[in-house]
C-alpha positions as CSV (number, residue, x, y, z in Angstrom):
1,M,25.4,-206.4,-68.7
2,G,22.7,-205.2,-66.3
3,K,19.0,-204.9,-65.6
4,G,17.9,-204.5,-68.9
5,D,19.9,-207.8,-70.6
6,K,17.5,-210.4,-70.5
7,K,20.3,-213.1,-70.7
8,T,21.7,-212.3,-67.2
9,K,20.3,-213.2,-63.4
10,K,19.8,-209.6,-63.0
11,G,18.4,-209.0,-66.0
12,K,15.7,-212.2,-65.5
13,I,15.2,-210.5,-61.9
14,A,14.1,-207.6,-63.5
15,Q,11.9,-208.8,-65.7
16,G,10.5,-211.5,-63.5
17,S,11.3,-214.4,-65.7
18,F,13.1,-217.7,-65.6
19,G,15.5,-219.6,-67.3
20,V,18.9,-221.4,-67.6
21,N,20.8,-218.3,-65.6
22,R,18.0,-218.5,-63.2
23,P,15.8,-221.7,-62.9
24,K,12.6,-222.0,-60.9
25,K,13.0,-223.7,-57.5
26,K,11.6,-227.5,-58.0
27,V,9.0,-228.7,-55.6
28,V,9.2,-231.1,-53.3
29,K,6.3,-233.3,-52.8
30,K,5.3,-234.8,-49.9
31,T,4.0,-238.5,-49.6
32,I,1.8,-239.9,-46.9
33,D,2.8,-243.6,-46.3
34,K,0.1,-245.6,-44.4
35,K,0.8,-244.9,-40.6
36,G,-0.1,-241.4,-41.9
37,K,3.1,-239.7,-41.6
38,A,4.5,-237.3,-43.9
39,K,7.4,-238.6,-46.3
40,K,9.6,-236.9,-48.7
């Protein structure tokens, strides 16, 4: 259970892949309201 194990977080970091143990960060889209101010 180390860098060679595809199912662990450490292994996914070493491989550069994502999954259940290493999810991708969700991108927060910003919308602009009528006044021109950025809204989350």
